[in-house]
C-alpha positions as CSV (number, residue, x, y, z in Angstrom):
1,M,-0.1,0.0,-0.1
2,A,1.3,3.4,-0.8
3,E,2.2,5.6,2.3
4,H,2.2,9.0,0.5
5,A,-0.9,10.3,-1.2
6,S,1.1,12.9,-2.6
7,G,3.0,10.4,-4.9
8,G,6.7,10.7,-4.5
9,P,9.2,12.4,-2.4
10,R,9.2,16.1,-2.0
11,P,12.5,18.0,-3.6
12,L,14.6,19.3,-0.9
13,F,16.6,22.3,-1.6
14,P,19.2,24.1,0.6
15,R,17.9,27.1,2.5
16,G,20.7,29.3,1.3
17,S,21.3,32.8,3.0
18,E,17.8,34.5,2.2
19,P,16.4,36.3,5.3
20,P,13.5,35.0,7.1
21,P,10.1,36.9,6.4
22,V,9.4,39.7,8.6
23,A,5.7,38.6,9.3
24,F,4.9,35.1,10.4
25,R,1.6,33.3,10.3
26,R,0.3,32.1,13.6
27,G,-2.0,29.3,14.3
28,A,-5.7,29.8,13.8
29,R,-7.3,26.9,15.5
30,Q,-7.4,25.8,19.1
31,P,-5.5,24.6,21.1
32,Y,-3.3,27.6,20.6
33,G,0.2,27.8,21.7
34,I,0.7,28.3,25.4
35,R,0.9,32.0,26.8
36,W,3.7,31.7,29.0
37,F,2.6,34.8,31.1
38,G,-1.0,33.6,31.2
39,S,-3.3,31.3,33.2
40,T,-2.5,28.0,31.7
41,A,1.3,28.3,32.0
42,L,0.8,29.2,35.6
43,L,-1.1,26.1,36.2
44,G,1.7,24.3,34.5
45,H,4.2,26.0,36.8
46,L,2.3,24.7,39.8
47,R,2.4,21.2,38.6
48,H,6.2,21.8,38.2
49,L,6.4,23.0,41.8
50,T,4.6,19.8,43.0
51,A,6.7,17.4,41.0
52,E,9.8,19.2,42.3
53,R,8.3,18.6,45.9
54,L,7.8,15.0,45.2
55,A,11.4,14.6,43.9
56,T,12.7,16.0,47.0
57,G,10.7,13.5,49.0
58,Q,12.3,10.8,46.9
59,L,9.2,9.6,45.3
60,D,10.7,8.6,41.9
61,T,8.3,7.0,39.3
62,R,11.3,5.2,37.7
63,D,11.0,2.8,40.8
64,W,8.7,0.5,38.9
65,M,10.8,0.6,35.8
66,R,12.8,-2.2,34.4
67,A,14.9,-1.2,31.5
68,Q,15.2,-4.0,28.7
69,A,18.7,-5.4,28.2
70,P,20.1,-4.0,25.0
71,G,19.6,-7.4,23.1
72,D,16.0,-7.5,24.3
73,L,15.1,-4.0,23.0
74,L,17.0,-4.9,19.7
75,R,14.7,-8.0,19.4
76,E,11.6,-5.9,20.0
77,V,12.4,-3.2,17.4
78,A,13.5,-5.9,14.8
79,R,10.1,-7.7,15.5
80,V,8.2,-4.3,14.8
81,L,10.4,-3.6,11.6
82,E,10.2,-7.2,10.5
83,A,13.8,-7.4,10.4
84,R,14.4,-11.1,10.0
85,G,18.3,-11.1,9.7
86,D,20.8,-12.2,12.1
87,G,23.4,-10.1,14.2
88,A,23.8,-8.2,17.2
89,T,22.9,-4.8,15.9
90,L,19.9,-3.4,14.2
91,T,21.7,-2.8,10.9
92,E,22.8,-6.3,10.7
93,R,19.2,-7.4,11.4
94,L,17.8,-5.2,8.8
95,G,20.7,-5.9,6.2
96,R,20.8,-2.2,5.5
97,E,21.1,1.3,6.7
98,V,18.8,2.5,9.7
99,W,16.9,5.6,9.1
100,I,15.9,7.7,12.3
101,D,13.8,10.8,12.7
102,F,14.6,13.0,15.7
103,V,12.0,15.4,17.0
104,A,12.0,17.3,20.4
105,D,9.8,19.9,22.1
106,T,6.5,19.0,20.5
107,G,3.0,19.5,21.3
108,D,1.9,23.2,21.6
109,D,0.0,25.0,18.9
110,S,-2.2,22.5,17.0
111,D,-1.7,24.2,13.6
112,V,2.2,24.0,14.1
113,S,2.0,20.5,15.1
114,L,0.2,19.8,12.0
115,A,3.0,21.5,9.9
116,V,5.7,19.7,11.7
117,A,3.9,16.5,11.2
118,R,3.8,17.0,7.6
119,M,7.6,17.6,7.3
120,V,8.2,14.6,9.5
121,F,6.2,12.1,7.7
122,A,7.3,13.0,4.2
123,E,10.1,11.6,2.0
124,Y,12.6,14.0,0.4
125,A,14.7,14.0,-2.7
126,L,18.0,16.0,-2.4
127,Q,18.5,18.4,-5.2
128,D,22.1,18.5,-5.2
129,G,22.7,16.2,-8.1
130,S,22.9,13.0,-6.1
131,G,19.4,11.8,-6.8
132,R,19.3,10.5,-3.3
133,V,16.1,10.1,-1.6
134,L,15.7,10.5,2.2
135,P,13.0,7.9,3.3
136,R,10.9,8.3,6.5
137,G,12.6,6.9,9.5
138,D,12.4,3.4,10.6
139,L,12.6,4.8,14.2
140,L,10.7,7.9,15.5
141,I,12.8,9.4,18.4
142,F,11.1,12.0,20.6
143,G,13.7,14.0,22.7
144,G,11.6,15.2,25.6
145,D,8.9,17.7,26.4
146,T,6.3,15.8,24.5
147,A,3.6,18.6,25.3
148,Y,3.1,21.7,27.0
149,P,2.7,23.3,29.6
150,L,2.8,19.6,31.0
151,S,2.8,16.3,29.2
152,S,-0.3,14.7,30.6
153,A,-2.3,12.4,28.5
154,P,-5.1,14.9,27.6
155,E,-2.4,17.5,26.7
156,I,-0.6,15.1,24.6
157,A,-3.7,13.9,22.9
158,R,-4.8,17.5,22.1
159,R,-1.6,19.1,21.1
160,L,0.3,16.1,19.5
161,T,-1.2,12.7,18.7
162,H,-4.4,14.2,17.2
163,P,-3.0,16.7,14.7
164,W,-0.2,14.1,13.8
165,N,-2.8,11.4,13.3
166,Q,-4.8,13.5,11.1
167,V,-1.6,13.7,8.8
168,L,-0.8,10.1,9.1
169,A,-4.4,9.4,8.1
170,G,-4.2,11.6,5.0
171,L,-1.2,9.4,4.0
172,G,-3.2,6.4,3.7
173,P,-2.7,3.1,5.4
174,P,1.0,2.3,6.3
175,S,2.6,-0.5,4.4
176,R,4.6,-1.4,7.5
177,A,4.9,-0.7,11.1
178,R,7.7,1.6,12.5
179,A,9.1,1.9,16.0
180,M,9.1,4.6,18.4
181,L,11.3,5.8,21.3
182,A,11.3,8.5,23.6
183,I,13.2,10.0,26.6
184,P,11.4,12.4,29.0
185,G,12.0,16.2,29.5
186,N,11.1,18.3,32.5
187,H,7.5,19.0,31.3
188,D,7.0,15.1,30.8
189,W,7.9,14.7,34.7
190,Y,5.6,17.6,35.7
191,D,2.8,14.9,35.1
192,G,5.0,12.2,36.9
193,L,5.5,10.4,33.6
194,D,1.8,9.3,33.5
195,G,1.2,10.9,29.9
196,F,4.6,9.8,28.8
197,A,4.0,6.1,29.8
198,R,0.6,5.9,28.2
199,F,2.3,7.0,24.9
200,F,5.7,5.6,24.8
201,R,5.5,2.5,27.1
202,R,5.2,-1.0,25.2
203,D,1.6,-1.8,24.9
204,P,0.9,-5.5,25.5
205,V,-2.5,-5.5,23.8
206,R,-0.9,-4.1,20.5
207,D,1.7,-6.7,20.9
208,R,-0.7,-9.5,21.1
209,A,-2.5,-8.1,18.2
210,D,0.7,-7.9,16.1
211,R,1.5,-11.4,17.0
212,G,-1.7,-13.1,16.5
213,D,-4.7,-13.0,14.0
214,D,-7.6,-12.0,16.3
215,P,-10.2,-10.2,14.1
216,E,-12.3,-9.0,17.2
217,L,-9.2,-7.5,18.8
218,L,-8.1,-5.9,15.7
219,E,-11.3,-4.2,15.1
220,Q,-11.2,-2.8,18.6
221,L,-7.8,-1.5,18.1
222,R,-8.7,0.0,14.9
223,R,-11.6,1.9,16.5
224,A,-9.5,3.0,19.5
225,E,-6.9,4.3,17.0
226,S,-9.2,6.0,14.5
227,P,-8.2,9.5,13.6
228,D,-12.0,10.2,13.6
229,P,-13.0,11.4,17.0
230,K,-16.7,10.2,16.4
231,E,-15.3,6.6,15.9
232,S,-12.8,6.7,18.8
233,G,-13.5,5.5,22.4
234,R,-15.4,7.6,24.9
235,A,-12.3,8.9,26.6
236,L,-10.5,10.2,23.6
237,G,-13.8,11.5,22.1
238,R,-14.1,13.6,25.3
239,I,-10.8,15.0,24.8
240,Y,-11.5,16.0,21.2
241,H,-14.9,17.6,22.1
242,H,-12.7,20.2,24.2
243,L,-10.5,21.1,21.4
244,H,-12.0,24.5,20.8
245,F,-11.8,25.7,24.5
246,D,-10.0,29.1,24.6
247,E,-7.0,29.9,27.1
248,V,-9.4,30.5,30.0
249,A,-11.3,27.2,29.4
250,G,-8.0,25.3,28.9
251,S,-6.8,26.5,32.2
252,L,-10.0,25.5,33.9
253,K,-9.4,22.1,32.2
254,L,-6.1,21.7,33.8
255,A,-7.5,22.8,37.2
256,E,-10.2,20.2,36.8
257,Q,-7.9,17.4,36.3
258,A,-5.9,18.4,39.5
259,V,-8.9,18.6,41.6
260,A,-10.1,15.3,40.3
261,E,-6.9,13.7,41.1
262,A,-6.9,15.2,44.5
263,F,-10.5,14.3,45.2
264,A,-9.7,10.7,44.2
265,V,-6.9,10.6,46.6
266,L,-9.1,11.5,49.4
267,T,-12.1,9.5,48.6
268,G,-10.3,6.4,47.2
269,R,-12.1,6.6,43.7
270,K,-10.4,6.2,40.5
271,V,-9.7,8.9,38.0
272,K,-10.9,8.4,34.3
273,R,-7.8,8.6,32.0
274,I,-7.1,7.9,28.5
275,S,-5.8,4.3,28.5
276,R,-3.3,4.7,25.5
277,L,-1.9,7.2,23.3
278,W,-1.0,6.3,19.6
279,L,0.3,7.3,16.3
280,I,-0.9,5.5,13.2
281,G,1.8,2.9,12.2
282,Y,3.9,3.5,15.2
283,R,4.8,0.9,17.9
284,A,6.0,1.8,21.2
285,V,8.8,-0.5,22.3
286,Q,10.3,0.6,25.6
287,E,9.7,-0.5,29.1
288,A,11.5,2.4,30.9
289,S,12.2,6.1,30.5
290,Y,15.8,5.1,29.6
291,W,17.3,2.5,27.1
292,L,20.1,1.5,24.8
293,L,19.8,0.1,21.4
294,P,22.6,-1.3,19.4
295,L,22.7,0.2,16.0
296,A,25.7,-0.9,14.1
297,P,29.0,-2.7,14.9
298,G,30.7,-0.4,17.3
299,L,27.8,2.3,17.5
300,D,24.8,2.3,20.1
301,L,21.9,4.6,20.7
302,W,21.5,5.7,24.2
303,G,18.4,7.4,25.8
304,V,19.2,9.0,29.0
305,D,16.5,10.4,31.7
306,R,17.8,12.9,34.4
307,H,14.4,13.0,36.0
308,L,13.8,16.7,37.5
309,R,17.3,16.7,39.0
310,S,19.8,13.9,38.2
311,V,20.4,10.5,36.4
312,D,19.7,8.0,39.1
313,F,21.9,4.9,40.2
314,R,19.9,2.5,37.9
315,Q,20.9,4.2,34.7
316,R,24.5,4.7,36.0
317,L,24.7,0.9,36.4
318,F,22.9,0.2,33.2
319,F,25.1,2.3,31.0
320,D,28.3,1.5,32.9
321,E,27.7,-2.2,32.2
322,R,27.5,-1.3,28.5
323,R,30.7,0.6,28.6
324,A,32.5,-2.1,30.3
325,A,31.4,-4.7,27.7
326,L,32.2,-2.4,24.7
327,P,34.8,0.1,26.0
328,D,35.6,1.4,22.5
329,A,31.9,1.8,21.1
330,R,30.7,5.3,19.9
331,R,27.3,6.4,20.6
332,I,24.6,8.7,19.6
333,L,23.3,10.0,23.1
334,V,19.8,11.2,23.1
335,S,19.6,13.8,26.1
336,P,16.8,16.1,27.7
337,D,19.5,18.9,28.2
338,P,22.2,20.4,26.1
339,A,25.8,19.9,27.4
340,I,26.7,23.3,25.7
341,A,24.2,26.1,25.4
342,M,24.7,29.5,23.8
343,G,28.6,28.5,23.6
344,E,29.0,27.9,27.4
345,P,28.8,24.7,29.5
346,N,25.1,23.9,30.5
347,S,25.0,22.4,34.1
348,P,22.1,19.7,33.6
349,G,23.8,18.4,30.4
350,Q,27.3,18.3,32.0
351,H,25.9,16.4,34.9
352,I,24.3,13.9,32.4
353,L,27.8,13.3,30.8
354,K,29.5,13.0,34.2
355,A,26.9,10.4,35.3
356,C,27.4,8.5,32.1
357,R,31.3,8.9,32.5
358,L,31.6,10.4,29.4
359,S,33.5,13.5,27.9
360,L,32.8,15.1,24.6
361,K,36.3,15.8,24.2
362,S,37.7,12.2,24.6
363,D,34.7,9.8,24.0
364,P,33.3,10.0,20.6
365,T,29.7,10.9,21.0
366,C,27.0,12.3,19.0
367,Y,25.1,14.4,21.7
368,L,21.6,14.8,20.4
369,T,19.3,17.0,22.4
370,G,16.4,19.5,22.6
371,D,15.2,21.6,25.4
372,S,16.5,24.8,23.8
373,H,14.0,25.5,21.0
374,H,16.5,26.2,18.2
375,Y,19.0,24.4,16.1
376,E,22.8,24.6,16.9
377,R,25.6,22.2,15.8
378,R,29.0,22.2,16.9
379,E,32.1,19.9,16.8
380,V,33.8,19.2,20.2
381,G,37.0,17.1,19.6
382,P,35.8,13.7,18.1
383,S,32.4,14.5,19.1
384,M,29.3,16.2,17.7
385,H,26.9,18.2,19.8
386,V,23.5,19.0,18.2
387,I,20.7,21.1,19.7
388,A,17.5,20.3,17.7
389,G,14.5,21.6,19.8
390,G,12.4,22.8,17.1
391,G,9.5,20.3,17.1
392,G,6.7,22.5,17.8
393,S,6.9,24.9,20.7
394,F,7.9,28.5,20.5
395,V,11.4,29.6,19.2
396,H,14.4,30.3,21.4
397,G,16.6,32.7,19.7
398,T,20.3,31.8,19.5
399,R,23.0,33.8,21.1
400,V,23.2,37.4,20.1
401,H,26.3,38.7,21.7
402,R,29.7,37.8,20.7
403,Y,31.0,34.4,21.2
404,P,34.3,33.6,23.0
405,R,37.1,32.6,20.7
406,G,36.5,29.1,19.0
407,K,33.0,28.8,20.5
408,R,30.9,29.8,17.5
409,P,28.7,27.0,16.2
410,A,29.0,25.4,12.8
411,C,25.3,26.1,12.1
412,A,22.6,28.0,13.9
413,F,18.8,28.5,13.0
414,P,17.7,31.2,13.6
415,D,20.9,33.0,13.3
416,A,22.1,35.8,15.6
417,G,20.8,38.7,13.3
418,T,17.2,37.2,13.3
419,S,17.4,36.4,17.0
420,R,18.4,40.0,17.9
421,R,15.4,41.3,15.6
422,L,13.1,39.1,17.6
423,A,14.4,39.9,21.1
424,A,13.9,43.7,20.3
425,E,10.1,43.1,20.1
426,V,10.0,41.6,23.8
427,P,9.1,44.7,25.6
428,F,6.4,45.7,23.4
429,R,4.8,42.2,22.9
430,L,4.8,41.6,26.7
431,A,3.2,45.1,27.4
432,L,0.6,44.3,24.5
433,G,-0.4,41.1,26.1
434,T,0.8,38.6,23.6
435,A,2.1,36.4,26.4
436,G,-1.0,36.7,28.7
437,L,-2.3,39.1,31.2
438,L,-1.1,37.9,34.5
439,L,1.9,40.3,34.7
440,H,-0.6,43.1,33.8
441,V,-3.0,42.2,36.6
442,L,-0.1,41.9,39.0
443,C,1.4,45.2,38.2
444,A,-2.0,47.0,38.5
445,A,-2.6,45.2,41.8
446,L,0.9,46.5,43.2
447,A,0.2,50.1,41.8
448,A,-3.2,49.9,43.8
449,L,-1.5,48.8,46.8
450,Q,1.2,51.6,46.7
451,I,-1.4,54.4,45.8
452,S,-3.7,53.2,48.7
453,M,-0.8,53.2,51.2
454,F,0.0,56.9,50.0
455,A,-3.4,57.8,50.7
456,L,-3.2,56.4,54.3
457,A,0.1,58.4,54.9
458,P,3.1,59.3,52.9
459,M,5.4,57.3,55.2
460,A,3.4,54.2,54.7
461,G,3.4,54.8,50.9
462,W,7.1,55.2,50.8
463,L,7.8,52.0,52.9
464,T,5.4,49.9,50.7
465,T,7.4,51.2,47.6
466,A,10.5,50.2,49.0
467,L,9.3,46.7,49.9
468,V,7.9,46.5,46.4
469,A,11.4,47.4,45.1
470,G,13.2,44.9,47.2
471,L,10.9,42.1,46.2
472,A,11.2,42.9,42.5
473,V,15.0,43.0,42.8
474,L,15.0,39.7,44.5
475,F,12.6,37.9,42.0
476,M,14.5,39.4,39.2
477,Y,17.9,38.1,40.7
478,Q,16.4,34.6,41.2
479,A,15.0,34.7,37.6
480,V,18.6,34.8,36.2
481,Y,19.9,31.5,35.2
482,K,23.6,32.5,35.1
483,R,23.2,34.3,38.5
484,R,25.8,31.9,40.2
485,E,28.3,32.3,37.5
486,R,27.8,36.0,37.1
487,P,26.3,37.3,40.5
488,W,27.4,40.9,40.1
489,A,26.1,41.4,36.7
490,T,22.9,39.8,37.6
491,L,22.6,42.1,40.6
492,A,23.5,44.9,38.4
493,V,20.7,44.2,35.9
494,A,18.2,43.4,38.7
495,L,19.0,46.7,40.6
496,A,18.5,48.7,37.5
497,H,14.9,47.4,36.9
498,G,13.5,46.5,40.2
499,P,13.4,50.1,41.8
500,L,12.3,51.4,38.3
501,L,9.2,48.9,38.5
502,A,8.5,50.1,42.1
503,A,8.7,53.8,41.4
504,A,6.7,53.6,38.0
505,P,3.2,54.3,39.6
506,L,4.4,57.4,41.2
507,G,6.1,58.5,37.8
508,V,3.1,57.5,35.7
509,G,0.8,59.5,38.1
510,W,3.2,62.6,37.8
511,L,3.3,62.4,34.2
512,L,-0.5,62.1,33.7
513,S,-1.1,65.0,35.9
514,R,1.2,67.1,33.7
515,V,0.3,66.0,30.3
516,M,-3.5,64.9,30.7
517,P,-4.5,66.7,33.9
518,A,-8.2,66.4,32.8
519,I,-8.2,62.7,33.0
520,A,-5.5,62.2,35.6
521,S,-6.7,60.0,38.5
522,N,-5.7,57.0,40.5
523,L,-7.8,54.8,38.7
524,V,-6.3,56.0,35.3
525,D,-2.9,55.6,37.1
526,I,-3.4,52.1,37.9
527,A,-4.8,51.2,34.3
528,A,-1.6,52.8,32.9
529,M,0.6,50.7,35.2
530,A,-0.9,47.6,33.8
531,F,0.9,48.3,30.7
532,A,4.0,50.3,31.9
533,G,4.8,47.5,34.3
534,P,5.1,44.9,31.7
535,L,7.1,47.2,29.5
536,I,9.7,47.6,32.3
537,V,9.9,43.8,32.9
538,G,10.2,43.2,29.0
539,T,13.1,45.6,29.0
540,F,14.5,43.5,31.8
541,L,14.2,40.4,29.8
542,L,15.8,42.1,26.9
543,T,18.7,43.1,28.8
544,L,19.3,39.7,29.9
545,V,19.5,38.6,26.3
546,V,21.8,41.2,25.3
547,T,24.0,40.6,28.1
548,G,24.0,36.8,27.7
549,L,22.7,36.3,31.3
550,E,19.5,34.3,30.3
551,H,17.8,33.7,26.9
552,H,14.8,31.5,27.3
553,Q,12.3,33.7,29.3
554,A,12.6,36.7,26.9
555,Y,11.6,34.7,23.9
556,A,8.7,33.0,25.7
557,V,7.2,36.2,25.6
558,L,6.9,36.2,21.8
559,G,5.6,32.7,21.5
560,H,6.8,32.7,18.1
561,P,5.6,30.1,15.7
562,G,8.6,30.0,13.2
563,F,11.8,28.1,12.8
564,K,10.5,24.4,13.1
565,F,12.4,21.5,12.2
566,F,13.6,17.8,12.8
567,V,16.7,15.8,12.0
568,R,16.7,12.7,9.6
569,I,19.6,10.5,10.3
570,S,21.0,7.6,8.2
571,V,23.1,5.0,10.1
572,S,25.2,2.8,7.8
573,P,26.1,-0.8,8.5
574,G,29.6,0.5,9.0
575,G,28.5,3.0,11.6
576,R,28.9,6.1,9.6
577,V,26.1,8.7,10.6
578,E,24.7,11.2,8.1
579,A,22.3,13.7,9.1
580,W,20.0,16.3,7.4
581,T,18.1,19.0,9.4
582,I,14.9,19.7,7.5
583,G,12.5,22.7,8.1
584,K,10.9,26.0,7.6
585,A,11.4,29.5,8.8
586,D,7.7,30.4,8.3
587,T,6.2,27.3,9.6
588,L,2.7,27.8,8.5
589,D,3.3,29.4,5.0
590,D,2.6,27.3,1.8
591,G,6.2,27.0,1.0
592,P,8.1,23.7,0.9
593,P,10.6,22.7,3.8
594,Q,14.1,23.2,3.2
595,L,17.6,21.7,4.0
596,I,18.9,23.9,7.1
597,D,22.0,21.6,7.6
598,R,23.8,18.5,6.7
599,F,26.5,16.9,8.5
600,E,28.4,13.5,9.0
601,W,29.9,11.8,12.0
């Protein structure tokens, strides 16, 4: 059966040096991308705090896991791919190269998810004179953060599997099954890996259907995995019914789930959940959040999970055993965090390498990661470090200030010039409410408090203003990721903006009384602060980007839908790795995907 209704591979041209468009299309259907200063994101952050407290209490979901031995996972993947050859690696079982599709940071805006799915599930013909075709991967690997703001089963269904299955259904019945592997990121852990396990953990019912010939069971699975919500089971149908909720309704849905779970704990009742998540034509094969698959002689594929804090002792033993058995083997390491971010060491990724007893400078490793929502490739000794977090969430710009000598990446998408232009929009976008209105409400409330204190007594007003300034400096200082490495620069930026935010209600009131005395009032002052406050905070975030102190929070303001991509990898029987990064600057335009980067390792 044909898998591509379009009839043939898409031509793939290099992107070249043309600048990206100035205007970008945004999604027009719900669920929309997360507003990271809005109510839905707030509930996600609360789930994050809960997960952190559970981690502090040593409650680790990985306690139930039993990772397959490399040979057992190889047999399972080979069974799904119908690889009937002999050998200790996947290329030997297949008798050819292995094709892998890698995507990370998925499941946000539904229209963007559709566009990314169309890229991932297509075949491409290189337009370089070679006539080479890049087929869809035998393996689909998710590199963490499956859905936002937390990867619960309902959010994965709404933001990822439903739009992706729409694309897969349009391609026609699959001619063969493919395998799916994943590692969790921090947003997967906010749900305690519940949604992650329902999507990526091996399904014994599906295994039974694949191994046998039970017409009734196959029909039940066909209905459960239908892309048509009317035909799906009650649980999935209920999720699809809520696809048209707006931001507030989406927040209420997350709150409802949390209340239902808490009520179930108190009463002993069960919480209704989606039993399984699925992609048409793909099979989950893993039993744990970490795994190891032999790809080719002398080349392994490692998937590492660091929980919310660190790699646990189980994984240390698991990977140490493989290193002892094959000390000279190379590896493709799929990690939830970069080891190098913006040209500087990144602590979570560095800790992962240390836990695995690896060094990029001495142990040949292709380090493949997401978490940062952009593309960056750099060579480190015998290793290759690739950040590829462009699977669906808002874009993070790359470094805009000068790199240290020898630290410039071989390829970045978007580039520094584009990232600088995007960052310049942050203060105005935040003030206009693009990222949500929680900050506007908070600034207005603080202004109302200060004005009311001044009405009671000037001293009370000044004391309140000083308190607001101190709290603003504290929160701004704590928000900076690099505060431990650069404490004085962080403090200087916080001191420049915290007191300004606290004094703004006084300045706005004075300015209104001079410029527009007819309308000047405390109420107008408070309303004006609802926009002046976010403008000051946006300037603070922009300053962090320009000084290199913090990059991610500023770009979260934009919720930018562009610069999405995935990586298609070919592993030869000899262990040679070739990779093509395929994506689009304006994700939702009608133009074809382009070749962003190509590398060999």
